[in-house]
C-alpha positions, 0 to 999 in steps of 0.5 A: 324202256317198258315193253307191252303186248297189245292185244286187240279183241275181235268180234269173232272171239279171236284176237290179234297182238303185237309187241311194242314199247312205251316210246311208241316203237313196234318190236314185232310183227302182228300175230293172230289167233286164240287168247291162250296163244296171246297169253304165251306171247305176253310172258311177264310183260304188261298187257294192253287190251284194245276192245272194239270201238263200236262197243264203247262210247267216247264223249266229253263233258263240262264238270267244273269239280276237280274232286274225283269222287264228285266227278264220278257221282255226277258223270252218269247224270251229265250224260244220261240224255245221250245214252240209250241204256239205263245208267245202272247198266253202264260203266263210266271211265274218266280220262285225263283233263287238259287245262280247261278243256272238257273232261274226256269220258268212255262209256261201256256196258257192264255186260261187255266189260264182264264178258271181256274180263272173263275171256281174258281171265280164262286165257290167263291174262291179267290186263294192265290197261283196257281201252277202246281201239279208237284211242289208237288213232292219234289226235292231231290238232287242226287235222281230222284223222280217219282210219278204215278197218273193213266195214268200220271207220274210226274218226276224230276231229283232232279235238273232242269228236271221237266216233266209230261208224260201220258200213259208211264211206269216208265222206258219209262218216265226215257228214255224220260227224258234222264235218262235211256239208253245206254248212261246214264253213260256218262251224267255228274251228272246223278242220279242212285237212284230213289224214287217212289210214287204210290198207292198199286194197282199200285205198284203191277201192276208195280212189274216187272217194279221195278225189271227191274229198279233195274237191271239198277239203284243203288236203287229203293225205292217205297213208298206207298200213302195210301190216294192217291197222294193229301196229298203228293203234298199238304204238299210239296207246302204248305211248300213253294215249287213251282212257283206261276202262279198269276204273271203279268196280273194275279197278285193281283192288289191294287188301292193304290190311292183310298185306301189312299184318305180318309186318307189324313187329317189323314196323315197330322195330323200324320205328324204334330204329328211326327214333334212335337214328334221329337222336343220333343225327341231332347229336351229329348235327350239333357236332358238325355245327361246332366244326363248321364254326371252327372251319369258318374261323380258320378260313377267314384267317387264311383269307386275310393273309391272302387279301389283307385289305379286304375287311368285308364279312365273308358270308359264303366261303365257297363263292369267295374261293370261286372268286379267287379262282376266277381272278387267278384264271389264266386259261386261254381256251375259248368257251364253246357253250354259247357259240354252240347254242347260237348255231343251234338256235340259228339252225332251228329258227326256220323250223317252228314245228321243231321241239327241243325236249332235253339238252345237256352240256358236258365236256364241251359236248352238247347232247340233245333230244328233239322232236321233228315232223320228219327226217327231212327237217332233222337232216336240214338242222344237221346240215345247217350246224355243219355248214357253220364250219365250227361244229360237227353234228351227228344223229345218234338215234331216231324213233317214230312216235305217233306222227313225229320223229324223236331223235338224239343229236350230238354237237361238238367243236371241230378239232383243229 
């Protein structure tokens, strides 16, 4: 599993960093210091850099074209009316489009990009990904998410609204985002559920805010961040969320011509070898075709001796052999694959939010990887399988990925 060092750039020219993996698991405690210290911690691992959310505009636009070059050319003009600076001074990065939804976009000044990359270069850090830190606040469909980091509030509505605000209370941030107020019930598809992430001290200071918001919304779920906000942000971006700002003029360039020039002679020799290899394969194929015809004739003769009354043309010898085996099969051992699937299906039927990612069957054992909302649901599925009295289920591993639990489970028959 790939490991990343996630570095978060701070406004005071310092940084904090943490080690995570691509599955979204935290591998070390957060650390803070100079970028040169972060470079030492990175070693040979790829580096993801989180830049301040207040310096990056996250938006979305409807551009029907699927051509990357056409989108890049049209993008500045599609957003021009919403930008305070001239488009010549700005860098535009494109995210992954999901179906027919608007195209996600990140906009940042060239001045900021050059400054960040210069500081990283001086420290000896070549980033693999540079992305805005508010991409670390995962989007949950049908739910608003809010993260408090000192005077900064990160907010998304689970869909297309993704903003960073300063010097605002949570309720003021929701009003500014258009998700709280007298007319909020008239907004189609607006969420009435709020997930909050903050420090314990901030939770205590804002206790009156939560009380007021619970009177306005259907639910307010406050989650305490014991190690600060970085672990929350880092595990989400390491799992593949966010727009990489290293695109266009800031993307990594490779001089292919200079790389290939020393290999010119080798390439010619390889081409000649490939031609000789193809000719050899053609001769071998002809020989194998003749051998196949001889084997088929021999097989038909043997088969007529076993079943002299079967005069049908044999198209597939393998299927014919399997048919003979099945006809001679006297094994009384019961099959358990379908019964296991039946018990598994019954166990998860009452949990519509459970998703089976991978399932495999070998040697009368089923191994599966599934995603569940919490440990309680996973425990309920395990107990339901065991309660059948036919099979035993064991949990091999569990990992926290964003707001879900990824688990590996093994199911096999109870030995009699």
